[in-house]
Backbone as a printed PyTorch tensor [residue, N CA C, xyz], in Angstrom:
tensor([[[-44.0110, -39.4300, -53.7590],
         [-44.2810, -39.7930, -55.1570],
         [-43.3680, -38.9890, -56.0860]],

        [[-42.9160, -39.6480, -57.1430],
         [-42.0390, -38.9700, -58.1040],
         [-42.8150, -37.8570, -58.8140]],

        [[-44.1190, -38.0820, -59.0130],
         [-44.9260, -37.0880, -59.7210],
         [-44.8920, -35.7530, -58.9880]],

        [[-44.9850, -35.8080, -57.6590],
         [-44.9520, -34.5580, -56.8740],
         [-43.6160, -33.8540, -57.0460]],

        [[-42.5420, -34.6240, -57.1330],
         [-41.2130, -34.0230, -57.3040],
         [-41.1390, -33.3220, -58.6550]],

        [[-41.6670, -33.9690, -59.6830],
         [-41.6480, -33.3760, -61.0250],
         [-42.4400, -32.0720, -61.0310]],

        [[-43.6100, -32.0960, -60.3860],
         [-44.4520, -30.8920, -60.3410],
         [-43.7300, -29.7780, -59.5840]],

        [[-43.0560, -30.1410, -58.4950],
         [-42.3440, -29.1430, -57.6940],
         [-41.2180, -28.5170, -58.5110]],

        [[-40.4700, -29.3500, -59.2260],
         [-39.3590, -28.8360, -60.0450],
         [-39.8980, -27.9630, -61.1740]],

        [[-40.9610, -28.4310, -61.8220],
         [-41.5480, -27.6650, -62.9290],
         [-42.0530, -26.3160, -62.4140]],

        [[-42.6410, -26.3200, -61.2220],
         [-43.1540, -25.0750, -60.6390],
         [-42.0180, -24.1080, -60.3450]],

        [[-40.9090, -24.6460, -59.8270],
         [-39.7630, -23.7980, -59.4980],
         [-39.1870, -23.1760, -60.7670]],

        [[-39.0790, -23.9860, -61.8200],
         [-38.5430, -23.4830, -63.0920],
         [-39.4730, -22.4140, -63.6630]],

        [[-40.7790, -22.6860, -63.6110],
         [-41.7550, -21.7250, -64.1410],
         [-41.6720, -20.4170, -63.3580]],

        [[-41.4490, -20.5150, -62.0440],
         [-41.3490, -19.3140, -61.2110],
         [-40.1340, -18.4900, -61.5960]],

        [[-39.0060, -19.1480, -61.8040],
         [-37.7760, -18.4360, -62.1780],
         [-37.9440, -17.7770, -63.5420]],

        [[-38.5270, -18.5150, -64.4770],
         [-38.7340, -17.9630, -65.8230],
         [-39.6800, -16.7700, -65.7540]],

        [[-40.7090, -16.8780, -64.9100],
         [-41.6710, -15.7800, -64.7730],
         [-41.0030, -14.5290, -64.2300]],

        [[-40.1240, -14.6970, -63.2420],
         [-39.4300, -13.5510, -62.6460],
         [-38.5080, -12.9020, -63.6790]],

        [[-37.8000, -13.7150, -64.4340],
         [-36.8840, -13.1720, -65.4390],
         [-37.6700, -12.4470, -66.5320]],

        [[-38.8260, -13.0000, -66.8990],
         [-39.6470, -12.3640, -67.9360],
         [-40.1640, -11.0210, -67.4240]],

        [[-40.5020, -10.9550, -66.1390],
         [-41.0130,  -9.7080, -65.5620],
         [-39.9030,  -8.6570, -65.5400]],

        [[-38.6650,  -9.0840, -65.3280],
         [-37.5410,  -8.1450, -65.2890],
         [-37.2630,  -7.5740, -66.6760]],

        [[-37.5990,  -8.3320, -67.7070],
         [-37.3720,  -7.8440, -69.0640],
         [-38.3940,  -6.7550, -69.3890]]])
């Protein structure tokens, strides 16, 4: 399903942003 792909991509982006925010 395309919805699962969108959720997976959004989760990956949120994870990267979270890591960068933690480094700040």
